[in-house]
C-alpha positions, -999 to 999 in steps of 0.1 A, spaced: 516 -407 -120 520 -437 -143 525 -474 -136 551 -491 -157 554 -527 -170 583 -535 -148 562 -528 -116 534 -550 -129 558 -577 -139 575 -576 -104 541 -578 -88 529 -607 -107 562 -626 -101 558 -621 -63 522 -636 -63 527 -663 -90 531 -692 -67 499 -684 -49 480 -679 -80 491 -712 -96 480 -730 -65 445 -717 -69 443 -716 -106 456 -752 -114 429 -770 -95 402 -749 -111 415 -757 -146 413 -794 -137 378 -789 -125 366 -771 -155 384 -795 -179 364 -824 -164 332 -804 -172 342 -801 -208 348 -763 -205 375 -749 -228 395 -728 -203 416 -709 -228 386 -697 -246 369 -688 -214 399 -667 -203 399 -649 -236 362 -640 -233 368 -627 -197 399 -608 -206 384 -591 -236 353 -579 -217 356 -541 -211 337 -519 -188 336 -481 -194 345 -457 -165 324 -427 -160 344 -393 -158 322 -382 -128 331 -413 -106 368 -404 -103 364 -382 -73 347 -387 -40 309 -386 -43 284 -377 -16 249 -370 -6 228 -338 -2 241 -339 35 278 -336 26 309 -347 7 343 -357 20 370 -352 -7 396 -378 -11 426 -357 -20 444 -359 -54 412 -358 -73 414 -350 -110 407 -313 -117 406 -315 -154 395 -337 -182 432 -345 -188 436 -358 -152 405 -378 -156 418 -396 -186 451 -402 -167 432 -417 -138 413 -441 -161 446 -448 -177 459 -460 -143 429 -481 -139 433 -497 -172 470 -503 -168 462 -521 -135 433 -544 -148 432 -541 -186 395 -541 -183 386 -504 -182 394 -495 -218 369 -466 -223 358 -434 -205 323 -419 -206 322 -381 -206 296 -358 -190 289 -326 -207 294 -297 -197 315 -310 -169 341 -324 -193 341 -302 -225 373 -309 -243 391 -277 -250 416 -293 -274 400 -323 -290 431 -336 -308 452 -335 -276 425 -352 -256 422 -380 -282 460 -384 -283 462 -387 -246 434 -413 -246 453 -433 -273 484 -433 -251 466 -451 -225 446 -474 -250 413 -458 -242 383 -451 -264 353 -428 -257 320 -445 -247 286 -429 -247 286 -391 -240 261 -379 -214 240 -348 -215 231 -328 -184 197 -310 -181 194 -318 -145 215 -288 -133 215 -251 -142 249 -238 -155 264 -204 -148 259 -191 -184 225 -208 -190 197 -185 -200 168 -206 -189 164 -227 -157 156 -264 -155 139 -261 -122 106 -272 -135 120 -296 -163 140 -296 -194 127 -317 -224 92 -318 -209 91 -281 -198 59 -261 -204 79 -232 -220 92 -237 -257 124 -217 -248 134 -241 -222 127 -272 -241 147 -257 -272 176 -249 -249 177 -285 -237 174 -299 -272 203 -277 -284 224 -288 -255 219 -325 -264 228 -318 -300 258 -300 -289 269 -330 -267 266 -352 -299 289 -329 -317 315 -332 -290 311 -369 -290 316 -371 -327 348 -353 -324 361 -379 -299 349 -410 -317 319 -417 -294 290 -436 -310 262 -429 -284 243 -403 -264 229 -411 -230 199 -391 -219 188 -392 -182 161 -366 -173 154 -355 -138 121 -341 -153 90 -347 -131 71 -332 -103 69 -331 -66 32 -325 -59 -1 -339 -73 -15 -314 -99 18 -297 -104 23 -313 -139 1 -325 -167 15 -360 -168 5 -370 -203 15 -337 -218 49 -338 -201 55 -372 -216 43 -361 -251 65 -330 -250 95 -352 -239 89 -374 -269 87 -345 -293 120 -331 -279 136 -365 -282 126 -366 -318 146 -335 -325 175 -350 -308 171 -383 -326 171 -365 -360 204 -351 -352 221 -384 -345 248 -394 -370 240 -425 -390 261 -448 -368 249 -435 -335 224 -445 -309 206 -426 -282 203 -445 -248 172 -435 -228 177 -439 -191 149 -442 -166 144 -437 -128 113 -439 -106 121 -411 -83 146 -385 -72 151 -356 -76 113 -354 -80 92 -375 -55 57 -375 -69 63 -382 -105 91 -387 -130 85 -383 -167 105 -415 -176 100 -435 -144 105 -471 -157 118 -494 -183 83 -495 -200 82 -457 -205 118 -458 -219 110 -487 -241 79 -468 -254 99 -437 -263 126 -459 -279 101 -477 -301 85 -444 -311 118 -429 -320 132 -457 -341 160 -484 -345 187 -460 -332 170 -455 -298 176 -480 -270 168 -484 -233 196 -480 -208 193 -500 -175 209 -484 -144 207 -511 -116 199 -486 -90 170 -469 -108 144 -495 -97 121 -498 -68 132 -523 -42 130 -560 -51 123 -553 -88 131 -583 -110 158 -565 -131 169 -597 -148 134 -601 -162 135 -565 -176 169 -574 -192 154 -605 -208 124 -585 -222 146 -558 -236 170 -584 -252 141 -601 -269 129 -568 -284 165 -557 -294 161 -526 -273 187 -532 -247 213 -504 -252 234 -505 -222 239 -507 -184 249 -484 -156 264 -508 -130 262 -501 -92 245 -517 -63 219 -506 -37 202 -515 -5 173 -490 -5 172 -468 -36 196 -453 -60 225 -458 -34 252 -459 -62 273 -484 -42 300 -507 -55 287 -531 -80 281 -566 -64 287 -553 -28 251 -558 -18 233 -582 -43 260 -602 -62 235 -630 -68 212 -605 -87 242 -594 -108 249 -630 -117 213 -636 -127 213 -605 -149 244 -619 -167 227 -653 -169 200 -636 -190 226 -616 -210 247 -648 -219 217 -669 -225 198 -643 -245 225 -635 -271 236 -658 -299 273 -650 -300 300 -634 -277 303 -605 -303 266 -598 -298 272 -593 -260 304 -574 -265 297 -549 -293 259 -543 -292 256 -534 -255 272 -504 -237 288 -514 -203 295 -487 -178 298 -481 -141 277 -453 -125 285 -452 -88 293 -427 -60 322 -432 -37 313 -416 -3 339 -432 19 361 -453 -4 390 -443 -26 372 -437 -60 398 -457 -79 399 -486 -56 361 -487 -57 360 -488 -94 385 -516 -95 363 -535 -71 332 -528 -92 350 -540 -124 360 -572 -106 325 -579 -94 309 -573 -129 335 -596 -145 330 -623 -118 292 -623 -126 300 -625 -163 325 -653 -158 302 -674 -136 274 -669 -162 297 -683 -188 300 -715 -166 264 -723 -166 255 -756 -183 231 -740 -210 220 -773 -225 213 -786 -190 194 -756 -180 174 -755 -212 164 -791 -205 155 -784 -169 133 -756 -182 116 -778 -207 110 -804 -181 96 -780 -157 122 -791 -132 129 -762 -108 152 -782 -86 175 -791 -114 174 -755 -127 184 -741 -93 211 -766 -89 227 -757 -123 226 -720 -114 240 -726 -80 268 -747 -92 280 -719 -115 274 -692 -91 294 -710 -62 324 -716 -84 353 -694 -74 362 -677 -107 387 -653 -92 417 -674 -104 403 -671 -140 402 -633 -137 436 -632 -123 450 -654 -151 432 -632 -178 448 -602 -163 483 -618 -162 479 -628 -197 470 -592 -207 500 -578 -189 478 -563 -161 482 -568 -123 470 -601 -108 457 -581 -78 450 -546 -90 440 -530 -56 469 -547 -38 494 -532 -63 476 -498 -62 482 -498 -25 517 -511 -25 526 -484 -50 509 -458 -28 491 -443 -58 468 -422 -40 496 -406 -20 514 -398 -51 483 -383 -67 479 -362 -36 515 -349 -39 510 -341 -76 475 -324 -72 471 -315 -36 448 -324 -7 420 -300 -17 413 -307 -53 377 -317 -62 368 -336 -94 350 -314 -118 313 -321 -118 311 -330 -81 
């Protein structure tokens, strides 16, 4: 299943009049504020968010999973699905693989397929939170922190193997998320577990190519509910500092306790040059992995406020931070959900670009919270959707990606090609 240029052109022509009716007044409004609209659209249009290979099928919980039908059953089909997304929005130009779920059997063929869809390979992700069929030692009681040298060495070797796969594909980063921890008081020597994790990470760090980074993810709980070895940004930051310049902290929005001030974490990591990347999602209670911006869009905007305000140039923001979605689609079509997440992320970014930075700095210097709030609200309440649509049209993508996806009955065609019962690998 592929979408061609003619289908997109036809769609854009059909919605052109309505788009212009909303875009033109916004251009006038921004012009009066002294904002260079064409430069703004260029920044919005070039901002890319990587798609995780494991989010292309229906997710679920420990209580059950309801397949969508037409899910990708191979790495080839996953790349084709990300290619569909990128064709529709021209904003999803990279795929992030999870090993061993997505081991490429023919690296050259996989790279060629990705190039066909104008896709690159984002960070590769290791997996020591599951036991695989051919695995000698179990990760039931941990991996990089395990009390047994053989288990730790197995986990270290797996991460190094993942780096090698990533090198073949042109990736430049390894993401490490550990489920390591304990469920009961006294089960684990907490300081020793952290020490052994650090020592394990040192060996992985030593195997990084010169131009690579390791992104250390954190999470306060789940699957362990008493302690997690890397429970928060401070522990990740500690480990990253100990390892060296090629180690960074990765912020997953769902990996925080309720009401955590994530934007302050982002600001601190930016200040210390240790913000490596994001896993975007949204949540009401915990690691809910909901569509980005579906619950707390203002928080997402505040995060981008810190990102835009805390970087010197657009290139710093674009090239020095890894941007990726990490969500689970329990009841939505996975591809529609991903398009909605990309849209929400780019809306938050666009609104952050509209903030009067000079005015905000002055309000902060004057200790004027009323003026500061007003400046943020003026940017946040601006309807930037016409800007995003215009950026897509200029990039030969669909003005309304989800609308065209449905009009072309893409999911039905995928079901016809792959069947009703296919389940995406890794889920």
